[in-house]
Backbone as CSV, one residue per row, in Angstrom:
resi,resn,N_x,N_y,N_z,CA_x,CA_y,CA_z,C_x,C_y,C_z
1,MET,-15.415,10.968,17.124,-14.243,10.325,17.804,-13.379,9.295,17.070
2,ALA,-11.976,9.413,17.162,-11.388,8.528,15.994,-11.528,6.919,16.047
3,TYR,-11.575,6.243,15.131,-11.947,4.629,15.465,-11.049,4.156,16.117
4,LEU,-9.519,4.508,16.296,-8.649,4.076,16.935,-8.275,5.023,17.858
5,SER,-9.416,5.668,18.640,-8.955,6.864,19.417,-8.223,6.232,20.667
6,GLU,-7.731,5.202,20.841,-7.123,4.699,21.924,-5.515,4.766,21.841
7,MET,-5.284,4.981,20.310,-3.597,5.080,19.854,-3.319,6.225,20.610
8,ASP,-2.027,6.156,21.325,-1.153,6.829,21.799,-0.168,7.476,20.951
9,GLY,-0.586,8.923,21.280,0.403,9.863,20.166,1.709,10.074,20.486
10,GLU,2.275,9.534,21.084,3.520,9.882,21.476,4.324,8.637,20.950
11,PHE,3.772,7.348,21.014,4.484,6.279,20.616,3.627,5.320,19.425
12,GLY,2.402,5.517,19.366,1.582,4.992,18.315,1.204,3.734,18.679
13,PHE,1.241,3.163,19.881,0.770,2.051,20.383,-0.743,2.086,20.957
14,ILE,-1.135,0.694,20.773,-2.868,0.726,21.046,-2.834,-0.257,22.323
15,ASP,-3.958,0.259,23.612,-3.995,-0.862,24.472,-4.298,-2.183,23.922
16,PRO,-3.868,-2.835,24.284,-4.042,-4.431,23.993,-5.519,-4.631,24.694
17,GLU,-6.052,-4.220,25.326,-7.910,-4.673,25.672,-8.519,-4.071,25.230
18,ALA,-8.169,-2.630,24.601,-8.777,-2.404,23.588,-8.820,-2.947,22.139
19,ALA,-7.757,-3.686,21.971,-7.725,-4.337,20.377,-8.093,-5.545,20.643
20,ALA,-8.683,-6.057,21.620,-9.033,-7.307,21.720,-10.088,-7.308,20.899
21,LYS,-11.301,-6.895,20.474,-12.472,-7.178,19.732,-12.719,-5.910,18.847
22,ARG,-11.848,-5.019,18.814,-11.999,-3.875,18.040,-11.790,-4.336,16.572
23,GLY,-12.963,-4.159,15.611,-12.779,-4.213,14.291,-13.761,-5.836,13.867
24,ALA,-14.022,-6.366,14.719,-14.794,-7.315,14.889,-16.334,-7.122,13.907
25,GLU,-16.874,-5.845,14.380,-18.118,-5.274,13.972,-18.011,-4.655,12.484
26,LEU,-16.544,-4.738,11.825,-16.399,-4.679,10.138,-16.363,-5.829,9.657
27,SER,-16.058,-6.889,10.037,-16.012,-8.033,9.493,-16.709,-8.515,8.277
28,GLU,-18.087,-8.554,8.371,-18.935,-8.620,7.685,-19.105,-7.906,6.443
29,ARG,-18.882,-6.571,6.849,-18.961,-5.641,5.820,-17.533,-5.554,4.550
30,TYR,-16.576,-6.254,5.015,-15.189,-6.307,4.672,-15.385,-7.242,3.596
31,ASN,-15.691,-8.399,4.321,-15.436,-9.552,3.571,-16.627,-9.873,2.331
32,SER,-17.593,-8.890,2.440,-18.702,-9.083,1.293,-18.613,-7.706,0.481
33,ALA,-17.290,-6.906,0.464,-17.441,-5.965,-0.208,-16.913,-6.383,-1.623
34,GLY,-16.963,-5.863,-2.713,-16.688,-6.027,-4.141,-15.773,-5.056,-4.745
35,PRO,-15.203,-4.951,-5.580,-14.493,-6.379,-6.165,-13.842,-7.268,-5.539
36,PHE,-13.073,-7.072,-4.339,-12.381,-7.861,-3.314,-12.501,-7.110,-1.855
37,PRO,-12.403,-8.166,-1.059,-12.847,-7.935,0.112,-12.109,-6.477,0.667
38,HIS,-12.590,-5.209,1.187,-11.863,-4.098,1.532,-12.954,-3.612,2.263
39,VAL,-12.678,-2.404,3.185,-13.327,-1.097,4.052,-12.340,0.027,3.963
40,VAL,-13.860,1.135,4.002,-12.784,2.608,4.088,-13.405,2.832,5.301
41,ILE,-12.464,3.467,6.135,-12.711,3.836,7.573,-12.199,5.362,7.566
42,ASP,-13.086,5.974,7.944,-12.930,7.704,8.116,-12.624,7.777,9.616
43,ASP,-11.714,8.964,9.862,-11.433,9.348,11.265,-10.750,8.257,11.580
44,PHE,-9.554,7.310,11.152,-9.361,6.230,11.485,-8.556,6.125,12.814
45,MET,-7.454,7.376,12.562,-6.752,7.643,14.008,-6.952,8.815,14.431
46,PRO,-6.514,9.114,15.928,-6.283,10.791,16.292,-5.645,11.460,15.442
47,GLU,-6.317,12.749,15.298,-6.149,13.320,14.281,-4.708,14.194,14.404
48,GLU,-4.276,14.306,15.910,-3.042,14.809,16.008,-1.926,13.917,15.853
49,ILE,-2.179,12.913,15.714,-1.372,11.900,15.120,-0.650,12.521,13.639
50,LEU,-1.934,12.411,12.838,-1.661,12.817,11.554,-1.147,13.982,11.161
51,GLU,-1.668,14.796,12.085,-1.258,16.405,12.068,0.390,16.305,12.307
52,ARG,0.780,15.608,13.077,2.341,15.599,13.358,3.104,14.874,11.972
53,CYS,2.429,13.796,11.733,2.883,13.030,10.264,3.056,14.061,9.325
54,LEU,2.256,15.076,9.184,2.303,16.184,7.958,3.608,16.927,8.770
55,ARG,3.363,17.487,9.672,4.803,18.373,10.250,6.379,17.686,9.765
56,GLU,6.088,16.596,10.261,7.515,15.798,10.188,7.787,15.166,8.662
57,PHE,7.082,15.329,7.537,6.558,14.513,6.373,7.845,15.194,5.684
58,PRO,8.739,14.168,5.450,10.204,14.619,4.435,10.017,15.916,3.569
59,VAL,10.447,17.021,3.312,10.199,17.755,2.501,10.792,17.507,1.189
60,ASN,11.717,16.854,1.037,12.459,16.850,-0.454,13.167,15.222,-0.427
61,ILE,13.396,14.782,-1.536,13.808,13.332,-1.635,15.446,13.428,-1.066
62,SER,16.098,14.074,-0.897,17.338,14.330,-0.232,17.357,13.607,1.070
63,GLU,16.348,13.719,1.743,15.853,13.045,3.210,15.873,11.650,3.019
64,GLY,16.277,10.880,1.995,16.286,9.651,2.065,15.339,8.936,1.247
65,GLY,14.647,9.531,0.418,13.458,8.937,-0.711,14.161,8.638,-1.950
66,VAL,13.482,7.657,-2.322,13.618,6.995,-3.600,12.539,7.402,-4.628
67,ARG,13.068,7.722,-5.805,12.069,8.224,-6.861,11.731,7.063,-7.917
68,PHE,10.264,7.186,-8.176,10.108,6.514,-9.126,9.187,7.199,-9.959
69,ASP,9.898,7.150,-11.912,9.233,8.105,-12.725,9.765,7.520,-13.803
70,ARG,8.374,6.635,-14.096,8.170,5.545,-15.862,6.708,5.722,-15.736
71,GLU,6.529,5.219,-17.069,4.851,5.414,-17.637,3.986,4.796,-16.437
72,GLN,4.213,3.780,-15.574,3.561,3.380,-14.801,3.519,3.734,-13.494
73,GLU,4.434,4.510,-13.253,4.588,5.234,-11.610,5.307,6.600,-12.117
74,ARG,4.519,7.572,-12.055,5.032,8.812,-12.312,5.402,9.562,-11.289
75,TYR,6.625,10.503,-10.957,6.710,11.443,-10.142,6.382,10.969,-8.169
76,LYS,6.553,9.430,-8.325,6.273,8.943,-6.988,7.298,8.860,-6.101
77,THR,7.327,9.278,-4.944,8.548,9.237,-4.085,8.177,8.413,-2.954
78,HIS,8.931,7.606,-2.218,8.648,6.401,-1.171,9.843,6.936,-0.219
79,PHE,9.350,7.131,0.774,10.526,7.219,2.117,10.177,6.215,3.248
80,SER,11.308,5.131,3.415,11.100,3.852,4.327,11.246,4.143,5.610
81,PRO,10.716,4.088,6.502,10.750,4.094,8.115,11.970,4.367,8.604
82,ASP,13.126,3.698,7.930,14.381,3.717,8.174,15.003,4.938,8.204
83,VAL,14.785,5.772,7.283,15.187,7.414,6.882,14.200,8.477,7.678
84,LEU,13.019,7.921,8.531,12.590,8.963,9.333,12.706,9.280,10.366
85,SER,12.256,10.175,11.007,12.379,10.628,12.376,12.189,9.493,13.336
86,PRO,13.144,9.852,14.730,12.942,8.668,15.610,11.008,8.709,15.984
87,TRP,10.284,9.891,15.868,9.182,9.695,16.590,8.509,8.901,15.034
88,TYR,8.497,9.333,14.154,7.777,8.170,12.899,7.984,6.987,12.925
89,ARG,9.352,6.474,13.144,9.784,5.107,13.282,9.122,4.347,14.272
90,SER,8.798,5.168,15.287,8.318,4.563,16.870,6.732,4.193,15.864
91,LEU,6.000,5.402,15.280,4.581,5.165,14.903,4.543,3.839,13.804
92,PHE,5.435,3.741,13.190,5.343,2.480,12.079,5.902,1.480,12.922
93,TYR,6.604,1.599,14.299,6.662,-0.215,15.299,5.284,-0.431,15.641
94,GLY,4.488,0.754,15.929,3.327,0.645,16.336,1.951,0.064,15.547
95,PHE,2.394,0.314,14.269,1.567,-0.225,13.398,1.861,-1.884,12.795
96,ASN,3.071,-2.009,13.432,3.406,-3.416,13.281,3.461,-4.287,14.583
97,SER,2.842,-3.664,15.907,2.713,-4.168,16.814,1.487,-5.163,17.081
98,ARG,1.500,-6.040,17.807,0.650,-7.171,18.469,-1.138,-6.521,18.205
99,PRO,-1.352,-5.678,19.316,-2.533,-4.919,19.357,-3.253,-4.336,17.727
100,PHE,-2.254,-3.650,17.179,-2.838,-3.074,15.905,-3.064,-4.317,15.040
101,ILE,-2.260,-5.404,14.748,-2.263,-6.517,14.130,-3.472,-7.168,14.272
102,ARG,-3.686,-7.293,15.786,-5.197,-7.908,16.170,-6.357,-6.968,15.581
103,VAL,-6.531,-6.004,15.484,-7.578,-5.378,14.999,-7.693,-5.563,13.490
104,LEU,-6.576,-5.533,12.691,-6.590,-5.853,11.282,-6.990,-7.610,11.065
105,GLU,-6.465,-8.424,12.096,-7.227,-9.770,12.202,-8.468,-9.555,12.218
106,ASN,-9.254,-9.239,13.031,-10.606,-8.703,13.600,-11.355,-8.486,12.160
107,ILE,-10.832,-7.228,11.422,-11.496,-6.878,10.534,-11.191,-7.824,8.990
108,THR,-10.383,-8.174,9.196,-10.249,-9.063,7.891,-10.670,-10.647,7.907
109,GLY,-10.653,-11.067,9.070,-10.866,-12.578,9.268,-9.608,-13.200,9.082
110,ILE,-8.455,-12.543,8.668,-7.245,-13.382,8.375,-6.554,-13.657,9.812
111,LYS,-6.516,-14.625,10.025,-5.492,-14.635,11.760,-4.159,-15.301,10.859
112,GLY,-3.158,-15.092,12.035,-1.940,-15.164,11.780,-1.200,-14.310,10.724
113,LEU,-1.827,-13.190,10.642,-0.894,-11.627,10.196,0.389,-11.455,10.629
114,ILE,1.301,-11.270,9.791,2.672,-11.064,10.159,2.872,-9.961,9.659
115,PRO,3.943,-8.949,10.587,4.247,-7.553,10.005,5.048,-7.677,9.392
116,ASP,5.918,-6.491,8.663,7.178,-6.575,7.889,8.189,-5.874,8.612
117,PRO,9.246,-6.570,9.492,10.145,-5.358,9.929,10.810,-4.855,8.574
118,PHE,11.193,-5.682,7.435,12.120,-4.921,6.622,10.930,-3.629,5.937
119,PHE,9.797,-3.479,5.953,9.137,-2.471,5.334,9.012,-2.565,3.814
120,LEU,9.467,-3.446,3.284,9.362,-3.418,1.822,8.450,-2.747,1.251
121,GLY,8.792,-1.728,0.394,7.753,-0.741,-0.175,6.829,-0.022,0.560
122,ALA,6.981,-0.639,2.073,5.868,0.247,2.973,6.840,1.689,3.366
123,GLY,5.942,2.455,4.067,6.625,3.693,4.491,5.520,5.202,3.856
124,LEU,6.455,6.016,3.748,5.527,7.348,3.118,5.648,7.583,1.844
125,HIS,4.426,7.168,1.027,4.480,7.767,-0.145,4.205,8.949,-0.516
126,GLU,4.630,9.510,-1.563,4.317,11.101,-2.224,4.170,10.913,-3.647
127,ILE,3.206,11.431,-4.141,2.953,11.318,-5.782,2.631,13.238,-6.019
128,SER,3.713,13.323,-7.054,3.868,14.831,-7.042,2.692,15.218,-8.118
129,GLN,2.865,16.886,-8.694,1.740,17.247,-9.559,2.224,16.561,-10.718
130,GLY,1.348,16.342,-11.505,1.117,15.658,-12.963,1.425,14.155,-12.374
131,GLY,1.656,13.454,-11.663,2.269,12.054,-11.500,0.853,11.252,-11.354
132,HIS,0.902,9.851,-11.072,0.161,8.993,-11.123,0.596,7.542,-10.469
133,LEU,-0.032,6.447,-10.323,0.020,5.341,-10.225,-0.627,4.567,-10.810
134,SER,-0.531,3.637,-11.811,-1.184,2.974,-12.782,-2.209,1.574,-12.093
135,ILE,-3.025,1.016,-12.347,-3.881,0.180,-12.027,-2.536,-0.997,-11.802
136,HIS,-2.497,-1.802,-10.857,-1.842,-2.869,-10.800,-2.129,-3.989,-9.726
137,ALA,-1.657,-4.951,-9.863,-1.616,-6.027,-8.469,-0.328,-6.059,-7.825
138,ASP,-0.133,-6.210,-6.564,1.264,-6.035,-6.138,1.778,-7.211,-6.145
139,PHE,3.470,-7.094,-5.962,4.042,-8.132,-5.485,3.256,-9.270,-4.403
140,ASN,3.657,-10.548,-4.686,2.968,-11.494,-3.589,3.790,-12.375,-2.760
141,HIS,5.388,-12.102,-2.941,6.228,-12.932,-2.144,6.947,-11.961,-1.569
142,HIS,7.037,-11.898,-0.119,8.163,-11.318,0.591,9.074,-12.505,0.573
143,LYS,10.298,-12.302,0.031,11.231,-13.025,-0.380,12.225,-13.118,0.514
144,PRO,12.694,-12.180,1.589,13.630,-12.194,2.816,12.998,-13.490,3.915
145,MET,11.658,-13.143,3.980,11.031,-13.880,5.235,10.113,-15.147,4.429
146,ASN,10.255,-15.268,3.088,9.229,-16.542,2.591,7.916,-16.319,3.015
147,LEU,7.688,-15.078,2.706,5.995,-14.981,3.061,5.117,-14.780,2.096
148,GLU,3.631,-14.857,2.445,2.848,-14.472,1.308,2.019,-13.195,1.659
149,ARG,1.803,-12.056,0.662,1.391,-11.175,0.817,-0.077,-11.193,0.947
150,ARG,-1.021,-10.459,2.005,-2.307,-10.728,2.102,-3.073,-9.421,2.503
151,ILE,-2.217,-8.462,3.275,-3.413,-7.013,3.293,-2.502,-5.883,2.731
152,ASN,-2.917,-5.123,2.396,-2.735,-3.694,2.184,-3.515,-2.792,2.953
153,LEU,-2.682,-1.742,3.589,-3.364,-0.627,4.737,-2.911,0.820,4.079
154,LEU,-3.757,1.550,3.728,-3.299,3.023,3.229,-3.721,3.883,4.186
155,ILE,-3.289,4.690,4.576,-3.815,6.090,5.291,-3.421,7.070,4.533
156,TYR,-4.485,8.029,4.348,-3.869,9.493,3.714,-4.138,10.608,4.400
157,LEU,-3.191,11.432,4.048,-2.854,12.544,4.584,-3.113,13.881,3.885
158,ASN,-4.187,13.902,3.264,-4.460,15.117,2.075,-5.645,16.058,2.713
159,LYS,-5.561,17.107,3.211,-6.361,17.903,3.489,-7.382,18.627,2.520
160,GLU,-8.537,18.731,2.646,-9.654,19.281,1.691,-9.144,18.763,0.128
161,TRP,-9.126,17.611,0.169,-8.897,17.200,-1.211,-10.140,16.892,-1.968
162,LEU,-10.454,17.451,-3.148,-11.416,17.372,-4.126,-11.505,16.297,-5.127
163,PRO,-12.361,15.650,-5.764,-12.081,14.607,-6.766,-11.558,14.891,-7.937
164,GLU,-11.626,16.487,-8.117,-10.905,17.024,-9.514,-9.688,17.319,-9.173
165,TYR,-9.124,16.862,-8.249,-7.540,16.796,-7.849,-6.696,15.629,-8.151
166,GLY,-7.484,14.606,-8.861,-7.171,13.223,-9.141,-6.799,12.525,-8.181
167,GLY,-6.275,11.493,-8.351,-5.262,10.565,-7.064,-5.970,9.723,-6.498
168,GLN,-7.545,9.797,-7.040,-8.520,8.537,-6.235,-8.002,7.330,-6.559
169,LEU,-8.356,6.420,-5.446,-7.680,5.242,-5.316,-8.908,4.259,-6.008
170,GLU,-8.387,3.552,-7.092,-9.649,2.882,-7.754,-9.606,1.368,-7.559
171,LEU,-10.560,0.744,-7.376,-10.551,-0.818,-7.198,-11.406,-1.569,-8.745
172,TRP,-10.889,-2.206,-8.992,-10.934,-2.923,-10.593,-11.238,-4.100,-10.360
173,ASP,-12.496,-4.601,-11.134,-12.866,-6.075,-10.935,-11.610,-6.721,-11.809
174,ARG,-11.607,-8.165,-11.397,-10.632,-9.082,-11.962,-10.591,-9.290,-13.512
175,SER,-11.624,-8.913,-14.038,-11.147,-8.620,-15.724,-10.857,-7.503,-16.096
176,MET,-10.728,-6.665,-15.310,-9.876,-5.147,-15.942,-11.288,-4.576,-16.985
177,LYS,-12.284,-4.914,-16.357,-13.400,-4.190,-17.466,-14.028,-3.221,-16.761
178,ASN,-14.263,-3.096,-15.657,-15.086,-2.288,-14.513,-14.063,-1.684,-13.458
179,LYS,-14.472,-0.469,-13.409,-13.903,-0.030,-12.062,-15.199,-0.007,-11.065
180,VAL,-15.035,-0.665,-9.964,-15.859,-0.643,-8.892,-16.197,-0.041,-7.998
181,VAL,-14.629,0.650,-7.450,-14.780,1.456,-6.179,-13.936,2.608,-6.540
182,ASP,-14.326,3.635,-6.244,-13.372,5.149,-6.503,-13.156,5.873,-5.199
183,VAL,-11.851,6.048,-4.617,-11.624,6.378,-3.123,-11.257,7.870,-3.074
184,VAL,-11.657,8.979,-2.913,-11.091,10.262,-2.820,-9.941,10.001,-1.444
185,PRO,-8.849,10.470,-1.843,-7.937,10.047,-0.991,-7.681,11.432,0.447
186,LEU,-8.819,11.166,1.513,-9.230,12.642,2.234,-8.296,12.183,3.500
187,PHE,-7.888,13.241,4.246,-7.011,13.256,5.377,-7.781,12.272,6.328
188,ASN,-6.986,11.492,6.996,-7.369,10.528,7.954,-8.669,9.557,7.380
189,ARG,-8.402,9.448,6.294,-9.395,8.140,5.738,-8.451,6.903,5.412
190,CYS,-8.718,5.773,6.073,-8.170,4.498,6.049,-8.760,3.533,4.806
191,VAL,-7.909,2.869,4.105,-8.405,1.652,3.075,-7.765,0.458,3.563
192,ILE,-8.401,-0.517,3.913,-7.738,-1.969,3.855,-8.139,-2.771,3.382
193,PHE,-7.649,-3.536,2.418,-7.986,-4.294,1.128,-6.896,-5.764,1.061
194,ASN,-7.669,-6.988,0.668,-7.055,-8.089,0.444,-5.945,-7.865,-0.686
195,THR,-4.958,-8.414,-0.955,-4.353,-8.290,-2.070,-3.651,-9.694,-2.649
196,ASP,-3.951,-10.139,-3.822,-3.430,-11.245,-4.796,-3.090,-10.675,-5.729
197,SER,-3.175,-11.954,-6.780,-2.489,-11.509,-8.090,-3.908,-10.849,-8.721
198,ASP,-4.775,-10.769,-8.550,-5.988,-10.311,-9.213,-6.857,-8.964,-8.400
199,SER,-6.076,-8.700,-7.302,-6.749,-7.502,-6.693,-6.193,-6.221,-7.181
200,PHE,-6.688,-5.946,-8.435,-6.287,-4.421,-9.388,-6.502,-3.405,-8.800
201,HIS,-5.622,-2.478,-8.483,-6.063,-1.460,-7.760,-4.720,-0.278,-8.059
202,GLY,-4.825,1.182,-7.950,-4.244,2.282,-8.220,-4.773,3.477,-8.154
203,ASN,-4.175,4.461,-8.690,-4.424,5.897,-8.762,-4.167,6.451,-9.898
204,PRO,-4.598,5.973,-11.000,-4.283,6.175,-12.342,-4.602,7.969,-12.985
205,GLU,-5.579,8.243,-12.089,-5.858,9.679,-12.528,-4.899,10.664,-12.200
206,THR,-4.240,11.379,-12.847,-3.130,12.420,-12.767,-3.451,13.397,-11.775
207,ILE,-2.532,13.375,-10.944,-2.514,14.579,-9.859,-2.603,16.308,-10.302
208,ASN,-3.677,16.950,-10.107,-3.697,17.978,-10.251,-4.395,19.077,-9.620
209,HIS,-3.592,19.169,-8.513,-4.036,19.870,-7.513,-3.582,21.554,-8.048
210,PRO,-4.828,22.297,-7.685,-4.439,24.037,-8.040,-3.538,24.549,-7.676
211,LYS,-2.577,24.140,-6.419,-1.412,24.801,-5.761,-0.479,23.707,-5.682
212,SER,-0.349,22.662,-6.508,0.335,21.744,-6.896,0.788,20.943,-5.627
213,VAL,-0.257,20.702,-4.751,0.048,20.276,-3.710,0.232,18.526,-3.803
214,PRO,1.232,17.896,-3.277,1.523,16.206,-3.505,0.609,15.705,-3.008
215,ARG,0.174,14.586,-3.197,-0.751,13.352,-2.578,0.127,12.604,-1.728
216,LYS,-0.207,12.337,-0.475,0.384,12.097,0.537,-0.214,10.788,1.297
217,SER,0.553,9.871,1.457,-0.169,8.651,2.472,0.995,7.528,3.162
218,ILE,0.542,7.286,3.970,1.068,5.992,4.406,0.821,4.546,4.025
219,ALA,1.638,3.921,3.608,1.581,2.792,3.362,2.115,1.304,4.063
220,LEU,1.192,0.605,4.247,1.568,-0.568,5.423,0.916,-1.921,4.526
221,TYR,2.209,-3.153,4.861,1.694,-4.504,4.062,1.584,-5.412,5.068
222,TYR,0.883,-6.343,4.461,1.028,-7.500,5.895,0.672,-8.815,5.290
223,TYR,1.556,-9.653,5.892,1.620,-11.052,5.398,1.203,-12.387,6.121
224,THR,1.460,-13.500,5.596,1.029,-14.850,6.407,1.956,-16.017,5.851
225,SER,2.251,-16.751,6.796,3.233,-17.696,6.476,2.506,-19.127,5.519
226,THR,1.940,-18.534,4.637,1.327,-19.605,3.766,1.812,-19.555,2.398
227,TRP,3.016,-19.251,1.830,3.731,-19.288,0.774,4.106,-20.517,0.536
228,ASP,4.059,-21.090,-0.495,4.843,-22.644,-0.892,4.996,-22.574,-2.584
229,THR,5.825,-23.262,-2.786,6.811,-23.540,-4.220,5.543,-23.574,-5.231
230,ALA,4.811,-24.157,-4.815,3.848,-24.585,-5.825,2.898,-22.911,-6.489
231,LYS,3.356,-21.846,-5.879,2.802,-20.519,-6.365,3.763,-20.026,-7.014
232,ARG,3.418,-19.007,-8.069,4.650,-18.471,-8.766,4.761,-17.256,-8.241
233,ASP,5.834,-16.704,-7.849,6.169,-15.090,-7.130,6.009,-14.031,-8.443
234,HIS,5.542,-13.169,-8.091,5.698,-11.908,-9.189,5.948,-10.833,-8.598
235,THR,6.428,-9.577,-9.192,6.698,-8.575,-9.150,5.138,-7.774,-9.361
236,THR,5.234,-6.296,-8.868,4.173,-5.615,-9.232,3.895,-5.950,-10.674
237,GLN,2.212,-6.127,-11.147,1.680,-6.612,-12.322,0.780,-5.318,-12.936
238,PHE,1.381,-4.325,-13.608,0.635,-3.067,-14.006,-0.243,-3.848,-15.198
239,LYS,-1.458,-3.178,-15.355,-2.988,-3.303,-16.046,-3.038,-2.356,-17.090
240,VAL,-3.364,-2.461,-17.942,-3.936,-1.476,-19.074,-5.366,-1.042,-19.087
241,ARG,-5.944,-0.158,-18.809,-7.223,-0.017,-18.638,-7.720,-0.042,-20.179
242,THR,-8.761,-0.350,-20.884,-9.272,-0.270,-22.181,-9.647,0.928,-22.533
243,GLY,-9.040,1.684,-23.850,-9.555,2.871,-23.892,-8.826,4.028,-23.352
244,THR,-7.952,3.620,-22.969,-6.980,4.701,-22.193,-5.374,4.684,-22.890
245,LYS,-4.624,6.003,-22.286,-3.261,5.586,-23.013,-2.306,5.157,-21.931
246,ASP,-2.802,3.902,-21.158,-1.930,3.547,-20.030,-0.914,2.612,-20.814
247,ALA,0.089,2.654,-20.420,1.147,1.800,-21.142,1.424,0.538,-20.930
248,VAL,1.900,-0.569,-21.581,2.331,-2.042,-21.099,3.582,-1.765,-20.665
249,ASP,3.653,-2.751,-19.312,4.850,-2.637,-18.465,5.814,-3.508,-19.505
250,VAL,6.755,-2.979,-20.088,7.341,-4.030,-21.137,8.840,-4.749,-20.170
251,ARG,9.164,-3.484,-19.105,10.226,-4.248,-18.574,9.747,-5.669,-17.861
252,VAL,8.656,-5.679,-17.079,8.276,-7.135,-16.656,7.838,-7.970,-17.322
253,LYS,7.254,-7.529,-18.550,6.659,-8.450,-19.360,8.030,-9.244,-20.206
254,TYR,9.116,-8.498,-20.226,10.554,-9.427,-20.539,11.148,-10.252,-19.583
255,ARG,11.226,-9.678,-18.379,11.716,-10.265,-17.066,10.669,-11.596,-16.933
256,GLU,9.501,-11.786,-17.174,8.729,-12.877,-17.034,9.063,-13.734,-18.225
257,LEU,8.985,-13.300,-19.264,9.307,-14.211,-20.636,10.578,-14.974,-20.279
258,MET,11.677,-14.405,-19.666,13.037,-14.859,-19.694,13.195,-16.056,-18.712
259,GLN,12.168,-15.605,-17.535,12.056,-16.548,-16.207,11.106,-18.054,-16.737
260,ASP,10.279,-18.125,-17.824,9.883,-18.755,-18.577,10.423,-19.756,-19.408
261,LEU,11.275,-18.915,-20.297,12.447,-19.681,-21.042,13.535,-20.245,-20.631
262,LEU,14.090,-19.436,-19.651,15.566,-19.739,-19.494,15.200,-21.155,-18.082
263,PRO,16.475,-21.966,-17.993,16.463,-23.087,-17.042,16.399,-22.238,-15.483
264,PRO,16.074,-22.555,-14.433,15.829,-21.703,-13.476,17.168,-21.450,-12.783
265,MET,18.093,-22.345,-12.926,19.862,-21.813,-12.404,20.325,-20.680,-13.257
266,LEU,19.970,-20.830,-14.155,20.740,-19.660,-15.540,19.705,-18.447,-14.873
267,HIS,18.623,-18.490,-14.704,17.577,-17.438,-14.742,18.184,-16.742,-13.339
268,ARG,18.238,-17.437,-12.347,18.869,-16.826,-11.162,20.049,-16.093,-11.256
269,LYS,20.994,-16.811,-11.873,22.319,-16.214,-11.900,22.525,-14.746,-12.925
270,LEU,21.519,-14.835,-13.890,21.364,-13.610,-14.802,21.009,-12.615,-14.095
271,THR,19.955,-12.838,-13.043,19.166,-11.905,-12.450,19.194,-11.256,-11.068
272,ARG,20.233,-11.953,-10.532,21.032,-11.938,-9.151,21.578,-10.342,-8.999
273,GLY,20.982,-9.904,-7.991,21.507,-8.695,-7.751,20.908,-7.486,-8.783
274,LYS,19.806,-7.540,-9.628,19.723,-6.797,-10.591,18.005,-6.237,-10.187
275,ARG,17.721,-6.927,-9.594,16.031,-6.547,-9.132,15.991,-5.350,-7.828
276,SER,15.126,-4.517,-8.093,14.935,-3.314,-7.471,13.932,-3.671,-5.927
277,VAL,13.922,-3.093,-5.330,12.815,-3.372,-3.891,11.504,-3.266,-4.577
278,PRO,10.866,-4.533,-4.495,9.444,-4.109,-4.942,8.644,-2.757,-4.274
279,GLU,7.669,-2.427,-5.355,6.749,-1.239,-5.066,5.775,-1.515,-3.828
């Protein structure tokens, strides 16, 4: 039976009473996990919902996708919920609903989680054959709402996926010396984890499916109203694994150097309108 067995297949909503205590039994496991709080939940949703996700998954980038192709994120396509079918949009609104958020609060112990109506960087992700996403820490500041990013939630859509196909989610320690967790992106497997400036994760191993099937996932991010000006906001921070061919993200390093050297007013003027949507 699915963990969220009460989720409605037509609209993606969860009964509020069922959500009231769901997740509390995972809280200790979540918060004691290393290298940072996280949990892996198999059979997360009713299978028929994810079967429909696959049937209605966009076929190509012309359906509203945004393509990323550089050293740190190779052959990655992002589809915002805004460009998806009405049913898909309803499902994502369900992920932003109060009952679903209550489940996340029960699991993580973080109260006052706020969903993102802008879905910045969230939605459907696809990484094609030969692609990867390097180890990184995510952007930490939701500028339109002035919120602090706290939780990532990933749901995988890959049937019969084997470790040798690549694309495993890796969680690294804060020193970037050790890979602590390795998660195969199996169908209906959900991973929830705290995200901050040191929660290093990614899927750096190249996708190598024998039939060139891409790696597909649902990505969701949640926030709290705890941002303050004493914190330094940053975009995605890619890291280099020792002994690999991982490339330094020169573009971000240059941007951060300019931010440190230039007066704030001049830096804002020069960068206004040049920043892309955070990944």
